[in-house]
C-alpha positions in Angstrom: 27.4 103.4 122.8 26.3 106.8 121.5 22.9 107.5 119.8 24.3 107.3 116.3 25.6 103.8 116.9 22.4 102.7 118.5 20.3 104.0 115.5 22.5 102.4 112.8 22.5 99.1 114.6 18.8 99.0 115.2 18.0 99.3 111.5 20.6 96.8 110.4 19.0 94.2 108.2 22.1 92.2 107.2 21.0 88.7 107.4 24.0 86.4 107.3 27.7 86.3 106.5 29.8 83.3 105.6 33.4 83.7 106.8 36.4 81.8 105.5 39.2 82.3 108.0 40.3 78.6 108.5 42.7 79.6 111.3 41.0 80.3 114.6 41.9 82.5 117.6 44.1 85.0 115.7 43.6 88.4 117.4 42.8 90.2 114.1 40.1 87.6 113.2 38.6 87.6 116.7 38.3 91.4 116.6 36.4 91.2 113.3 34.1 88.6 114.7 33.5 90.8 117.7 32.5 93.7 115.4 30.4 91.7 113.0 28.4 89.9 115.5 27.0 93.2 116.8 25.1 94.0 113.6 24.9 90.8 111.5 22.1 88.4 112.5 24.1 85.3 111.9 27.7 84.5 111.2 28.9 81.2 109.8 32.6 80.6 110.3 34.7 77.9 108.7 37.6 76.8 110.9 39.7 73.7 111.2 41.4 71.6 113.9 44.2 69.1 113.1 41.7 66.5 112.0 38.4 68.3 111.4 36.7 71.1 109.4 34.1 72.8 111.5 31.3 75.2 110.6 30.5 77.5 113.6 27.3 79.4 113.9 27.3 82.7 115.8 24.1 84.5 116.6 23.9 88.3 116.6 25.2 90.0 119.8 25.2 86.7 121.8 28.8 86.1 122.9 28.2 82.7 124.4 26.1 81.3 121.6 28.6 79.5 119.3 27.3 76.3 117.8 29.1 73.7 115.8 26.9 72.8 112.8 29.0 70.2 111.0 32.0 68.0 111.8 33.8 66.8 108.7 37.0 64.8 109.1 39.9 65.1 106.7 40.9 62.3 104.5 43.7 60.4 106.2 45.9 60.6 103.1 48.0 63.7 103.8 48.4 64.8 100.2 44.6 65.3 99.8 44.3 67.6 102.9 45.1 70.9 101.1 42.5 70.2 98.3 39.8 69.2 100.8 40.5 72.1 103.1 40.5 74.9 100.5 38.3 73.6 97.7 35.9 70.9 98.8 34.7 71.5 102.3 34.2 75.3 102.0 31.8 74.7 99.1 30.1 71.7 100.8 29.5 73.7 104.0 28.4 76.7 102.1 25.7 74.6 100.4 24.3 73.7 103.8 23.6 77.3 104.8 23.7 79.4 101.6 20.0 80.4 101.8 20.8 82.2 105.1 23.7 84.1 103.7 24.0 87.4 101.8 27.8 87.8 101.8 31.0 85.8 101.7 33.8 87.4 103.6 37.3 86.1 103.0 39.7 87.2 105.8 43.5 87.4 105.5 44.1 84.2 103.8 47.0 83.3 101.4 44.8 80.4 100.1 41.6 81.5 98.5 38.8 79.0 97.9 38.2 79.7 94.2 35.3 77.2 93.9 33.5 79.0 96.7 34.1 82.4 95.1 32.8 81.3 91.7 29.8 79.5 93.2 29.0 82.7 95.3 29.0 84.8 92.2 26.7 82.3 90.4 24.3 82.5 93.4 24.6 86.3 93.4 26.1 86.6 96.8 28.4 89.5 97.7 32.1 88.6 97.9 34.2 90.7 100.2 37.9 90.2 100.6 39.7 91.6 103.7 43.4 92.1 103.2 45.6 93.4 106.1 48.7 94.0 104.1 50.5 93.1 100.8 50.0 89.3 100.5 51.1 89.2 96.8 54.3 91.0 97.7 54.9 88.6 100.6 54.4 85.6 98.5 56.6 87.0 95.7 59.4 87.7 98.2 59.5 84.0 99.3 59.7 82.5 95.8 63.5 82.7 95.5 64.0 80.8 98.8 61.8 77.8 97.9 62.3 74.5 96.1 60.9 74.0 92.6 57.7 72.6 94.1 57.4 75.4 96.6 57.9 78.0 93.8 55.1 76.4 91.8 52.8 76.3 94.7 53.6 79.9 95.7 53.0 81.0 92.1 49.6 79.3 92.2 48.7 81.1 95.4 49.5 84.4 93.7 47.2 83.5 90.8 44.5 82.6 93.2 44.8 85.9 95.0 44.6 87.9 91.8 41.5 86.0 90.8 39.9 86.6 94.2 40.6 90.3 93.8 39.1 90.3 90.3 35.9 88.5 91.4 35.5 90.5 94.7 32.7 93.0 95.0 34.6 94.9 97.7 38.3 94.8 98.8 38.7 95.9 102.4 42.1 97.3 103.3 43.4 98.3 106.7 44.8 101.6 105.4 44.2 103.9 102.4 48.0 103.9 101.8 47.8 100.3 100.7 45.6 101.1 97.8 48.7 102.7 96.1 50.2 99.2 95.6 50.2 97.9 92.1 48.3 94.8 93.3 45.2 96.9 93.7 45.7 99.3 90.8 42.9 97.7 88.7 40.5 97.5 91.6 40.4 101.0 93.1 36.7 101.4 92.6 36.2 98.3 94.9 38.4 99.5 97.8 37.0 100.2 101.2 39.0 101.0 104.4 38.3 99.4 107.8 40.6 98.6 110.7 40.3 95.4 112.7 41.5 97.2 115.8 40.9 97.8 118.7 38.8 95.2 120.5 36.4 96.3 123.2 38.8 95.4 126.0 42.0 96.4 124.3 42.9 99.3 126.6 42.2 97.3 129.7 44.9 94.8 128.5 47.5 96.9 126.7 48.4 99.5 129.4 51.5 101.5 130.0 52.5 99.9 133.3 56.2 100.8 133.6 58.0 104.0 132.9 60.3 103.7 129.9 63.5 104.5 131.9 62.5 101.9 134.6 62.7 99.1 132.1 65.6 96.9 131.2 68.0 98.1 128.6 66.3 95.8 126.2 65.2 95.7 122.5 62.4 93.6 121.3 61.2 91.8 118.2 57.7 90.3 118.2 56.2 88.7 115.1 56.7 86.0 112.5 60.2 84.7 111.9 60.1 85.4 108.2 62.1 87.1 105.6 59.4 89.7 104.7 59.3 90.8 108.3 63.0 91.7 108.2 63.8 89.2 110.9 67.0 88.1 109.2 68.2 91.8 109.2 67.2 92.2 112.8 69.2 89.1 113.8 72.3 90.2 111.9 72.2 93.6 113.6 72.5 92.1 117.1 76.3 91.4 117.1 76.9 95.0 115.9 74.9 96.4 118.8 76.5 94.0 121.4 80.0 94.9 120.2 79.4 98.5 121.1 77.3 97.9 124.2 77.4 94.4 125.8 74.7 95.4 128.3 71.8 95.5 125.8 69.4 92.6 125.9 67.4 91.3 122.9 63.9 89.9 123.6 62.5 87.7 120.8 59.0 86.4 120.7 56.8 84.8 118.1 55.7 81.5 116.6 58.7 79.2 116.6 57.0 77.1 113.9 57.0 79.9 111.4 60.7 80.1 110.4 60.8 80.8 106.7 63.3 79.9 105.3 64.8 77.5 107.8 68.1 79.3 107.6 66.7 81.9 109.9 66.4 79.4 112.6 70.1 78.5 112.2 71.1 82.2 112.6 69.1 82.5 115.7 70.5 79.4 117.2 74.0 80.7 116.6 73.2 83.9 118.4 71.7 82.0 121.4 75.0 80.1 121.7 77.3 83.1 121.2 75.3 85.5 123.5 73.4 83.4 126.0 72.9 86.3 128.5 71.9 88.9 125.9 69.7 87.1 123.4 66.5 85.7 125.1 64.1 83.7 122.9 60.6 83.1 124.3 59.0 81.5 121.2 55.3 81.8 121.2 53.8 84.3 123.7 50.0 84.4 124.1 48.2 87.6 123.4 47.2 88.0 127.0 50.8 87.7 128.1 52.2 90.1 125.5 51.7 93.3 127.5 54.1 92.0 130.1 56.9 91.7 127.5 56.1 95.0 125.9 56.3 96.8 129.2 59.8 95.4 129.8 61.6 96.7 126.7 62.6 100.2 125.7 62.3 99.7 122.0 60.5 97.5 119.5 62.1 97.0 116.1 60.2 95.9 113.0 62.3 96.2 109.9 59.6 94.8 107.6 59.7 94.7 103.8 55.9 94.8 103.6 53.1 95.4 106.1 49.6 96.6 106.6 49.3 98.3 110.0 50.8 95.6 112.3 48.8 95.1 115.5 52.1 94.7 117.3 53.0 98.3 116.6 49.7 99.5 117.9 50.0 97.3 121.0 53.5 98.4 121.7 52.5 102.1 121.4 49.6 101.6 123.7 52.0 100.2 126.3 54.2 103.2 125.9 56.9 101.3 124.0 58.6 103.3 121.2 58.6 101.6 117.9 61.4 101.7 115.2 59.9 100.5 111.9 60.4 100.7 108.2 58.0 103.1 106.3 56.0 100.4 104.5 52.3 99.8 104.1 50.3 101.8 106.6 53.0 102.1 109.2 53.3 105.8 108.6 49.6 106.2 109.5 50.6 105.7 113.1 54.4 106.1 113.3 55.3 109.8 112.8 59.1 110.0 112.8 60.4 111.5 116.1 56.9 112.3 117.2 55.0 109.0 117.9 57.8 106.6 116.9 60.9 106.3 114.8 61.2 105.5 111.1 63.9 103.1 109.9 65.0 104.4 106.5 67.3 101.5 105.7 67.1 97.9 106.9 70.7 96.7 106.5 72.0 95.3 109.8 74.7 97.9 110.4 72.2 100.7 110.0 69.7 99.0 112.2 72.4 98.6 114.9 73.5 102.2 114.7 69.9 103.4 115.0 69.2 101.2 118.0 72.3 102.4 119.8 71.5 106.0 119.0 68.0 105.7 120.5 69.0 103.7 123.5 71.6 106.4 124.4 68.9 109.1 124.1 66.8 108.7 127.3 65.0 112.0 127.0 63.8 111.2 123.4 62.6 107.7 124.4 60.7 109.2 127.3 59.0 111.8 125.1 58.1 109.3 122.4 56.8 106.8 124.9 54.3 109.3 126.2 53.4 110.6 122.7 52.8 107.1 121.3 50.5 106.1 124.2 48.4 109.2 123.9 48.2 109.0 120.1 46.7 105.5 120.2 44.1 106.3 122.8 43.1 109.5 121.0 42.8 108.1 117.5 41.6 104.5 117.9 38.4 103.3 119.5 36.0 100.4 119.1 33.0 102.5 118.0 34.9 104.2 115.2 35.9 100.8 113.8 32.4 99.5 114.2 31.1 102.3 112.1 33.6 101.6 109.3 32.5 98.0 109.1 28.8 98.8 109.2 29.2 101.3 106.4 30.9 98.7 104.2 28.1 96.2 104.7 25.5 98.9 104.0 27.3 99.8 100.7 28.4 103.2 101.9 32.1 102.9 101.6 
């Protein structure tokens, strides 16, 4: 760590932060914890298991010191779980430790604990909201596919999110490009920019271990199986590619529980039956195992409708895997068309298929982009730079 980093950390007087992530072990969240625990004296993190809500206490720069402060079991009646999880327990646990906390940090949630936000403002705590992408757009895109009850709940989530942005003291975005979205138009004076990438050991894990032309003739998709990720468009493109080149393989990995809507699962099942040797579905792949898959494909396709800066793009590029992605969110911060990756101008299945075939047939370009992508990530992203961004936000310098 250089002298600048040592000096700014030594005079850090940030006492305590209360995090509301709920979900645990997500790479983006774990990276933020890794950063914050360096300069914040104590972190209090609300997480949940299947039957419990836990408040974890993490001491500054002590990786092994994670203590469970409270164990609170959910009510056995299922319909009350949501209310308890997002409205009751966050406030109850906050009361336990609020004297030791200066700031509430809400990280990448669709459900915002409004009672907690309002209470925090009454007690004059800072409220920071970290948003990786366009959650309001994502929720809006899912409304037409839901039942009446789902539409009502989704609309309520959008209202919650807008209220959270209104009450927030700072809105932390992963890319300055995201601030152009209408969702943030009224809050530009609150916006700060900070990545949650990379972790300290990122480059030891995501390495370019196999030359691009030594890999299988394979195309990959890694991510949520959801409409806003363009997953349906990707699936529909597969038959067009295989009709022209039956030697191409498609590697699909992600959370098999996340199909939204369920019709996507049916489309995938049909492809697995029709093309058993070409379409390979792995389901969930752990973060540690992911580099192995990225080093065995020649192209990663992400035809999203909305994004921040997806970690999977950065991880693929670090592995020397060219990325074909739509120019949404902060994607173009890292994917420079025909320089560090490829921009997908349209996401209809026939166009995706034609672009994939074009790139797979151009070995020289793939080889060049593979090298450029790997070098770009190593040159522009490092842990210290990200640490400085977060520290400046908490020191009110953003």
